[in-house]
C-alpha positions as CSV (number, residue, x, y, z in Angstrom):
1,M,52.5,20.7,18.3
2,L,54.3,22.4,21.4
3,D,53.3,21.8,24.5
4,T,53.5,25.6,24.7
5,P,51.2,26.6,21.5
6,Q,52.9,29.4,19.4
7,T,49.5,29.6,17.6
8,L,45.7,29.8,17.7
9,P,45.0,26.5,16.3
10,E,47.5,25.1,18.6
11,L,45.6,26.9,21.5
12,L,42.9,24.9,20.7
13,I,44.1,22.1,20.0
14,L,46.2,21.7,23.2
15,A,43.0,23.1,25.3
16,A,40.8,20.2,23.8
17,R,43.8,18.1,24.9
18,A,44.8,19.1,28.1
19,C,41.6,19.8,29.8
20,P,38.9,17.8,28.3
21,E,36.3,18.6,31.2
22,R,36.3,22.6,30.7
23,G,35.6,24.6,28.3
24,V,32.4,27.1,27.0
25,R,29.0,27.4,28.5
26,I,26.9,30.5,26.7
27,F,23.2,31.6,27.9
28,D,20.2,32.4,25.8
29,R,19.3,36.2,25.5
30,R,17.4,36.3,28.1
31,G,20.2,34.9,30.8
32,K,17.9,31.9,31.8
33,E,19.4,28.8,30.2
34,S,22.8,27.6,29.3
35,E,24.3,25.4,27.4
36,F,27.8,24.0,28.1
37,R,30.5,22.4,26.0
38,A,33.5,21.2,26.6
39,Y,37.0,21.7,24.7
40,P,37.0,19.0,22.8
41,R,33.8,19.3,21.0
42,M,34.6,22.5,20.6
43,L,37.5,21.7,18.4
44,A,35.4,19.2,16.4
45,A,32.8,21.8,16.0
46,A,35.7,24.3,14.7
47,R,36.8,21.3,12.6
48,D,33.3,21.0,10.8
49,A,33.1,24.5,10.3
50,A,36.1,25.0,8.7
51,A,35.1,21.9,6.2
52,R,32.1,24.4,5.5
53,W,33.6,27.3,4.9
54,A,35.7,25.1,2.3
55,A,32.9,23.6,1.2
56,L,31.7,27.1,0.4
57,G,34.9,28.1,-1.6
58,V,36.4,30.1,1.0
59,R,40.3,29.2,1.2
60,A,43.4,30.3,3.3
61,G,43.6,33.9,2.8
62,D,40.4,34.9,2.5
63,R,39.0,37.2,4.8
64,V,35.7,36.4,5.9
65,L,33.1,38.6,8.2
66,V,30.8,37.2,11.0
67,C,27.9,39.5,12.2
68,L,26.4,37.3,15.0
69,P,25.3,37.8,18.4
70,T,27.5,35.6,21.4
71,C,26.5,32.3,20.4
72,W,28.2,29.0,19.3
73,E,27.8,29.4,15.5
74,L,30.0,32.7,15.9
75,L,32.6,31.0,17.6
76,D,32.4,27.8,15.9
77,A,32.4,30.0,12.5
78,W,35.4,32.4,13.8
79,W,37.4,29.4,15.4
80,G,36.8,27.5,11.5
81,A,38.2,30.0,9.8
82,V,41.1,29.8,12.1
83,L,42.1,26.4,11.2
84,L,41.4,26.9,7.4
85,G,43.5,29.6,7.9
86,A,41.2,32.2,6.4
87,R,40.9,35.7,8.6
88,P,38.2,36.1,10.5
89,V,36.8,39.4,11.4
90,C,34.0,40.2,13.8
91,I,31.2,42.7,13.4
92,A,29.2,44.4,15.5
93,P,25.2,42.9,15.1
94,G,22.8,45.7,13.5
95,G,21.1,47.8,16.7
96,A,17.7,49.0,17.4
97,M,14.8,48.2,14.5
98,G,15.1,51.4,12.4
99,A,19.6,51.1,12.6
100,Q,19.8,48.5,9.5
101,E,20.3,50.6,6.6
102,A,23.2,52.6,8.5
103,H,24.8,49.2,9.6
104,L,24.5,47.8,5.6
105,R,26.3,51.1,4.5
106,K,29.1,50.4,7.1
107,L,29.1,46.7,6.1
108,A,29.2,47.5,2.5
109,A,32.2,49.7,3.1
110,I,34.1,46.7,5.4
111,F,33.8,44.4,2.2
112,E,35.1,47.1,-0.1
113,R,37.9,47.7,2.2
114,L,38.8,44.1,2.9
115,G,38.1,42.4,-0.5
116,A,36.1,40.1,1.8
117,S,34.7,36.8,0.2
118,R,31.8,35.7,2.8
119,L,29.6,37.0,5.4
120,L,28.1,34.6,8.0
121,C,25.1,36.8,9.7
122,D,21.7,36.1,10.7
123,E,18.5,36.0,8.2
124,S,17.3,39.7,9.0
125,L,20.5,41.4,7.9
126,A,20.7,38.9,5.2
127,R,17.0,39.7,4.2
128,D,17.4,44.0,4.5
129,A,20.2,43.3,2.4
130,R,18.5,41.7,-0.2
131,E,15.5,44.6,0.2
132,A,18.5,47.2,0.5
133,G,19.8,46.2,-3.1
134,L,22.9,46.6,-1.6
135,D,25.0,44.7,-4.6
136,E,27.9,44.5,-2.4
137,L,26.0,42.0,-0.1
138,R,23.8,39.9,-2.2
139,R,26.5,36.7,-3.5
140,P,28.4,36.4,-0.4
141,I,25.7,36.6,2.2
142,V,25.3,32.8,3.9
143,T,23.0,33.0,6.9
144,A,23.6,30.9,10.3
145,P,21.1,28.2,9.4
146,Q,22.5,28.1,5.5
147,F,26.0,27.9,7.0
148,A,24.6,25.3,9.1
149,A,23.3,22.9,5.9
150,T,25.9,23.5,4.1
151,T,27.7,19.7,3.4
152,P,31.3,19.9,4.5
153,A,33.8,19.5,2.3
154,D,35.1,15.7,2.3
155,A,38.8,16.9,2.9
156,F,40.5,20.4,4.1
157,R,44.2,21.3,4.8
158,E,44.1,22.5,8.3
159,A,46.5,25.1,8.6
160,E,49.8,25.1,10.0
161,P,50.7,29.0,10.1
162,E,54.4,30.9,10.7
163,L,54.1,33.0,13.8
164,D,54.5,36.3,12.6
165,E,51.1,35.3,9.7
166,L,48.4,36.9,9.9
167,A,45.7,35.2,11.9
168,F,42.5,37.3,12.7
169,M,41.4,41.0,12.5
170,Q,39.7,43.5,14.9
171,L,37.7,46.9,13.5
172,T,38.3,50.1,15.0
173,S,37.5,53.5,13.7
174,G,38.8,55.0,11.0
175,S,39.0,58.6,10.3
176,T,36.7,58.8,7.3
177,G,33.8,56.3,9.5
178,I,34.8,53.3,7.4
179,P,36.4,50.9,10.1
180,R,39.6,49.8,9.8
181,A,41.0,46.4,10.2
182,V,43.6,45.7,12.7
183,M,46.5,42.6,12.0
184,I,46.7,40.7,14.5
185,S,49.7,38.0,13.9
186,H,49.4,34.3,15.5
187,R,52.8,35.9,18.0
188,A,50.7,38.7,18.9
189,A,47.3,36.3,19.7
190,V,49.2,33.7,21.7
191,H,51.5,35.9,23.6
192,N,48.5,38.6,24.8
193,P,46.8,36.0,26.9
194,R,50.3,34.9,28.6
195,A,50.8,38.3,29.5
196,I,47.6,39.2,31.1
197,A,48.0,35.6,32.8
198,D,51.4,36.9,34.3
199,A,50.0,40.5,35.2
200,V,46.9,38.7,37.1
201,C,49.6,36.4,39.3
202,A,51.9,39.0,40.2
203,P,50.5,39.6,43.2
204,R,50.2,36.3,44.5
205,G,53.7,34.7,42.6
206,R,51.7,31.3,41.6
207,L,50.2,30.1,38.6
208,L,47.2,30.9,36.9
209,H,45.2,27.9,37.8
210,D,46.2,28.4,41.3
211,V,44.6,31.7,41.0
212,A,41.1,30.9,39.4
213,D,38.8,28.9,37.5
214,A,36.8,30.6,35.2
215,V,36.4,34.0,33.1
216,V,32.8,35.5,33.1
217,S,31.7,37.7,30.8
218,W,28.9,39.7,29.0
219,L,31.1,41.4,26.5
220,P,30.4,41.0,22.8
221,L,33.2,39.2,20.9
222,N,33.4,42.0,18.1
223,H,35.3,44.2,21.1
224,D,38.8,43.5,21.7
225,M,38.1,43.0,25.2
226,G,35.9,40.3,25.1
227,L,37.5,38.4,22.0
228,V,41.3,38.7,23.4
229,G,40.7,39.1,27.5
230,C,37.8,36.9,27.6
231,M,37.6,34.0,24.9
232,L,41.5,33.9,23.6
233,F,42.8,34.2,27.4
234,S,40.2,31.7,28.7
235,V,41.4,29.0,25.9
236,A,44.8,29.6,26.1
237,H,44.7,28.8,29.9
238,R,41.8,26.0,30.1
239,L,40.0,27.9,32.2
240,N,36.2,27.7,31.8
241,L,34.4,30.5,29.9
242,V,30.5,31.6,30.7
243,L,29.4,34.4,27.8
244,M,26.3,36.4,28.2
245,R,24.7,38.6,26.4
246,P,25.4,42.5,26.5
247,D,22.3,43.6,25.1
248,T,19.5,41.5,26.0
249,T,21.3,40.3,29.7
250,F,23.9,42.5,30.6
251,L,22.0,45.6,30.1
252,M,18.5,44.7,30.9
253,R,19.5,42.2,34.0
254,P,22.5,43.9,35.3
255,Q,22.4,41.6,38.2
256,T,23.0,38.3,36.2
257,W,26.4,39.1,36.0
258,L,27.4,39.9,39.1
259,Q,25.3,36.2,39.8
260,Q,27.3,34.1,37.8
261,V,30.6,35.6,38.6
262,A,29.9,34.6,42.1
263,A,28.1,31.0,40.7
264,H,31.5,29.7,39.2
265,G,34.1,30.0,41.7
266,R,37.1,31.9,41.8
267,S,36.1,34.0,38.3
268,L,38.3,36.7,36.7
269,S,35.8,39.4,34.9
270,P,36.5,42.2,33.0
271,A,34.5,45.4,32.0
272,P,34.7,49.1,30.8
273,N,34.0,51.9,33.8
274,F,30.1,52.1,33.1
275,A,29.5,48.5,34.1
276,Y,30.2,49.1,37.3
277,Q,28.6,52.4,37.4
278,L,25.5,50.6,36.0
279,C,25.4,47.8,38.6
280,A,25.9,50.6,41.9
281,Q,23.3,52.2,40.4
282,R,20.5,49.2,39.4
283,V,21.3,46.6,41.0
284,A,18.7,46.1,44.1
285,P,20.8,44.3,47.3
286,E,17.4,41.6,47.0
287,A,18.7,40.9,43.6
288,L,21.7,39.3,45.3
289,A,20.1,37.7,47.7
290,G,22.5,34.5,49.1
291,V,25.6,35.9,46.5
292,D,28.9,36.0,47.3
293,L,31.5,37.7,45.6
294,G,34.5,37.2,48.1
295,A,35.8,34.6,45.7
296,W,35.9,36.7,42.6
297,Q,39.8,37.3,41.7
298,A,40.1,40.1,39.5
299,A,37.6,42.6,38.4
300,M,39.5,44.4,35.2
301,T,38.3,47.6,34.6
302,G,39.5,49.4,31.6
303,A,38.7,50.0,27.7
304,E,37.7,54.0,28.9
305,M,38.5,56.5,31.2
306,I,38.6,54.9,35.0
307,H,36.9,56.8,37.4
308,P,37.8,56.0,40.8
309,R,34.0,57.3,42.5
310,T,32.7,54.6,40.4
311,C,35.0,51.7,41.8
312,A,34.5,53.3,45.3
313,E,30.6,53.1,44.7
314,F,30.6,49.9,44.0
315,A,33.0,48.3,46.5
316,E,31.5,50.2,49.1
317,R,27.5,49.2,47.1
318,F,28.8,45.5,47.3
319,A,30.9,45.1,49.7
320,R,27.6,43.3,51.8
321,F,28.3,40.5,48.9
322,G,31.8,40.2,50.1
323,F,33.7,42.0,47.5
324,R,37.2,42.8,48.1
325,P,37.9,46.9,46.7
326,E,41.2,45.2,46.4
327,A,39.7,42.8,43.7
328,F,40.0,45.5,40.8
329,R,42.7,45.6,39.0
330,P,42.8,48.7,36.1
331,C,44.6,48.2,32.9
332,Y,44.9,49.6,29.6
333,G,44.7,48.4,26.0
334,L,43.8,48.6,22.6
335,A,42.9,46.5,19.7
336,E,46.4,48.1,17.7
337,G,47.9,46.5,21.0
338,T,45.8,43.2,20.6
339,L,44.3,44.1,23.9
340,A,46.4,44.6,27.1
341,V,48.7,47.2,27.0
342,T,49.3,47.6,31.0
343,F,48.0,45.6,34.0
344,D,47.8,46.5,37.2
345,R,50.1,44.4,39.2
346,A,50.2,45.2,42.8
347,G,46.8,44.2,43.4
348,Q,45.8,46.8,45.8
349,G,42.5,48.0,44.4
350,V,42.3,51.7,42.7
351,R,44.8,54.3,43.3
352,T,45.2,57.2,42.0
353,R,47.7,60.5,41.2
354,P,46.5,64.1,40.8
355,L,45.6,64.9,37.6
356,P,49.1,67.7,36.9
357,S,48.2,71.0,36.3
358,G,47.3,72.0,32.6
359,A,47.1,68.3,31.8
360,G,43.0,68.2,31.5
361,A,42.1,66.7,28.0
362,G,37.9,67.6,29.5
363,L,37.1,64.2,31.0
364,G,36.0,66.0,34.1
365,L,38.8,64.5,36.3
366,D,40.6,66.1,39.3
367,E,42.7,62.5,40.2
368,V,43.6,59.7,37.5
369,V,43.7,56.1,38.3
370,S,46.6,54.6,37.8
371,T,46.7,51.5,35.0
372,G,49.4,49.5,36.2
373,R,53.3,49.1,34.2
374,A,53.6,47.3,31.1
375,V,52.6,43.8,30.4
376,L,55.2,41.2,30.0
377,D,58.0,41.6,27.0
378,T,56.0,45.1,26.3
379,E,57.6,48.7,26.4
380,V,55.4,51.8,27.2
381,R,57.0,55.4,26.4
382,V,55.8,58.7,27.2
383,V,57.1,61.3,24.9
384,A,56.7,64.9,23.7
385,P,55.5,65.7,20.2
386,D,58.8,65.3,18.3
387,G,59.4,62.2,19.5
388,S,61.5,62.7,22.6
389,E,61.4,61.1,26.1
390,L,59.6,62.8,28.9
391,P,60.5,62.3,32.2
392,E,58.2,60.8,35.0
393,G,54.9,63.2,35.8
394,R,54.8,65.0,32.3
395,V,52.0,64.5,30.7
396,G,52.8,63.4,26.7
397,Q,51.7,60.9,23.8
398,V,51.8,56.9,25.1
399,R,53.8,54.8,22.3
400,V,54.4,51.0,22.9
401,K,56.4,48.5,21.5
402,G,56.1,44.8,21.8
403,P,54.9,41.5,20.8
404,G,51.3,42.7,21.2
405,V,51.4,45.6,18.5
406,F,49.2,44.7,15.5
407,S,50.6,44.4,12.0
408,G,49.4,47.7,10.6
409,Y,46.0,48.3,9.4
410,F,44.8,46.1,6.6
411,N,44.5,48.1,2.8
412,D,45.6,51.0,4.1
413,A,48.9,52.0,4.5
414,Q,48.7,55.4,5.3
415,A,47.2,54.9,8.4
416,T,49.6,52.1,8.8
417,A,52.6,55.0,8.6
418,D,51.0,57.0,10.5
419,G,50.5,54.9,13.6
420,L,53.3,52.7,13.5
421,R,56.8,54.4,13.6
422,N,59.9,51.8,13.9
423,G,57.7,49.5,15.7
424,W,56.2,51.5,18.3
425,L,52.7,51.8,18.2
426,L,51.1,55.3,18.4
427,T,48.1,55.4,20.5
428,G,47.0,58.9,20.5
429,D,46.4,58.1,24.0
430,L,47.9,61.3,26.4
431,G,49.3,60.4,30.3
432,F,52.3,60.6,32.2
433,L,54.2,57.8,34.1
434,H,54.7,57.4,37.6
435,G,56.5,55.0,39.6
436,G,56.9,52.7,36.3
437,E,53.2,52.9,36.3
438,L,50.8,54.2,33.3
439,Y,48.4,57.1,34.1
440,L,45.7,58.1,31.7
441,T,44.5,61.6,31.0
442,G,42.6,62.2,28.1
443,R,43.9,61.3,24.3
444,T,45.3,63.6,21.2
445,K,42.5,62.1,18.8
446,D,39.2,63.4,18.4
447,L,38.0,59.4,18.7
448,L,35.3,59.4,21.2
449,I,34.9,56.3,23.6
450,V,31.9,55.6,25.4
451,H,30.8,52.4,27.1
452,G,34.4,50.9,25.7
453,H,32.8,51.5,22.4
454,N,35.0,53.7,19.6
455,L,32.8,56.5,17.8
456,M,34.3,58.7,15.2
457,P,33.0,62.1,16.3
458,H,31.5,63.4,12.3
459,E,29.5,60.3,12.6
460,L,27.3,62.1,15.5
461,E,28.1,65.2,13.4
462,W,26.7,64.7,10.3
463,L,23.6,62.8,12.0
464,A,22.8,66.1,13.5
465,E,23.4,67.9,10.8
466,A,21.2,66.3,8.8
467,C,18.0,66.9,11.2
468,A,18.9,70.2,10.9
469,G,18.6,70.8,7.4
470,G,21.7,73.6,7.1
471,G,22.9,72.1,4.2
472,G,26.6,72.5,5.5
473,S,26.2,76.0,6.7
474,E,24.9,74.7,10.4
475,R,28.3,73.2,12.0
476,C,28.1,71.0,14.3
477,G,30.6,69.3,17.3
478,A,30.7,66.2,19.1
479,F,32.9,65.3,21.2
480,A,33.3,63.4,25.2
481,V,33.2,64.8,28.9
482,A,32.8,62.5,32.3
483,K,29.0,63.0,33.1
484,D,29.5,62.6,37.0
485,Q,30.4,58.9,37.7
486,E,29.1,57.1,35.0
487,G,32.3,57.5,32.7
488,E,32.7,59.2,29.5
489,Q,29.6,60.6,27.5
490,A,29.0,62.1,24.3
491,V,28.2,65.7,24.0
492,L,27.0,67.8,21.2
493,V,27.1,71.3,20.3
494,L,25.1,72.7,17.1
495,E,25.1,76.1,15.1
496,V,21.4,76.8,14.2
497,A,19.8,79.5,13.2
498,E,17.7,81.6,15.8
499,R,15.0,79.4,16.4
500,E,11.4,79.2,18.6
501,A,12.1,77.3,22.1
502,A,9.3,74.8,21.3
503,A,11.2,74.4,17.7
504,L,14.7,73.3,19.5
505,E,13.2,71.2,21.8
506,A,11.3,69.3,18.3
507,L,15.1,69.4,16.9
508,E,17.1,68.3,20.1
509,R,14.2,65.2,19.9
510,E,14.6,64.2,16.6
511,I,18.5,64.5,16.7
512,R,18.4,62.1,19.7
513,K,16.0,59.9,18.6
514,R,18.2,59.7,15.4
515,I,21.9,59.1,16.6
516,G,20.2,56.7,19.3
517,R,18.1,54.9,16.5
518,E,21.5,54.4,13.9
519,L,24.4,54.4,16.7
520,G,22.9,53.3,19.9
521,L,24.1,56.2,21.7
522,P,22.3,58.0,23.8
523,L,23.5,61.5,24.3
524,A,24.5,63.2,27.9
525,D,23.9,66.8,26.6
526,V,22.6,68.5,23.6
527,V,23.8,72.1,23.0
528,F,22.2,75.0,20.8
529,V,24.4,78.1,19.7
530,R,24.7,80.3,17.3
531,R,25.9,80.5,13.5
532,G,29.3,81.1,13.7
533,K,30.0,80.3,17.7
534,V,31.6,76.7,16.8
535,P,34.8,77.4,16.8
536,K,37.0,76.4,13.5
537,T,40.5,76.1,12.3
538,S,41.1,79.4,9.3
539,S,40.2,76.2,6.6
540,G,37.0,75.2,8.4
541,K,37.6,72.4,10.2
542,V,35.7,72.5,13.4
543,Q,38.1,72.6,16.6
544,R,36.6,69.9,18.7
545,G,39.3,70.6,21.5
546,E,38.5,74.0,22.1
547,L,34.6,73.5,22.0
548,R,35.1,70.9,24.5
549,R,37.3,73.5,26.7
550,R,34.2,76.3,26.3
551,Y,31.8,74.1,27.0
552,L,33.2,72.4,29.9
553,D,34.1,76.2,31.4
554,G,30.5,77.2,30.8
555,E,31.6,79.7,28.4
556,L,28.8,78.5,25.5
557,E,25.9,80.7,25.2
558,R,23.0,78.1,24.9
559,L,19.7,79.2,22.6
560,A,17.3,77.6,25.0
561,A,17.3,75.8,28.6
562,P,18.8,72.2,28.0
């Protein structure tokens, strides 16, 4: 094995050999108690999990789904599949009670698309699958306790993959509502953490171990920023990794995140814009008594549009605790790029430029944030619709080429052809270059990114139309806007027959309740308009971009006050 690892198995093996005293700490669901496991123990647990997967009939090349919250069982199973040569796919656990039916339908669709051999999940999801009678999910399910009780195979062959061999897959929203599986090679999986480290260290010109000791994260491991930017990054560079639950720890007690950043010395910690806004709004000064954020080396911000006011408010509120504005490191990435595409290398904090005239994409921003330069060995271009490269300062479509670009979408040749052209990734994002740095202005596609999570608008629209009971005659449009400095928020505009205000209020409550239950998504606004007021193409397709423009310009005539 090389001292410079080339594949994921080599990453973990070298971490266990080179830094046996470092490893991962996982907090319980309340964020109170934690357990630490050094890298040698993680490697042993991963090998044991590989033998359990083999005993369950999983073979090299098989796809296995891991649907668990942040826990040791998830890490063991994911790394075990990698060591076996199987292809792990992390899936978000189900949402609140009542949302399991929609979650199970999505799981069934993923099973069909991936031809998965096994699903590892908790007992609650397994029970719901049995009760729902979903044949696709009956046979391949194994619960976490069943997995732990499986007798490991006596022998299995540890994978020795080629660099361009498929390592794992990440799920991202597809045009049909069924998540697509982004294929990540070993080359890409190893290179991207290396590229992030290069960018983190750029302002000081030092090695990563001279800059940081730990990565602190509440991000879910089914998200590329959590999986690649935190977990793989930490293993690749043999840093300590501190993991918390997003739902039961961060969202309930966001001060826990800041407390743990301060508690682990020279720390790196990434988060979407909304997380910094949540802390600025909800973390009381007394909750951080004795906390020193002065050693926070890099507060990466990305995964959604970065709001400069959010960063300014966060820096001002937590300056008394030692937070330095220059610790903010804006970045841009996506699952199809493994993760990082551009990264702030200046180390001067958030820097903005005015939004070019006519470049607004409905996100309500007058200035946009620099997300930095292309990461190591990567090219970024901004092009016109015909593919011709645009000069600096002109808004166009963002394209990316480099070692981190994905290998395609699994079992979806058309989507792969649409997203990859001559090695260039068509990101679907809009932006412009200035001084070699990328500034994002919006998206060409309808994908919504709310709180760092990708959603297709019709997922919201179908739920709302079902509540309205229009049988398809009452159309709906969903889009995202920037709500103050809280980041992107979802808005729904729904055509209805003229009704009394009380009836509309009841319908709005039902829509908000159903979308919150099934998608875990709050709505910034629900607007009712008369039939025919939602703009459509000649073929009847909702023009979401035009609808968003009319909403922002105040041109929509509401049937009742919001």
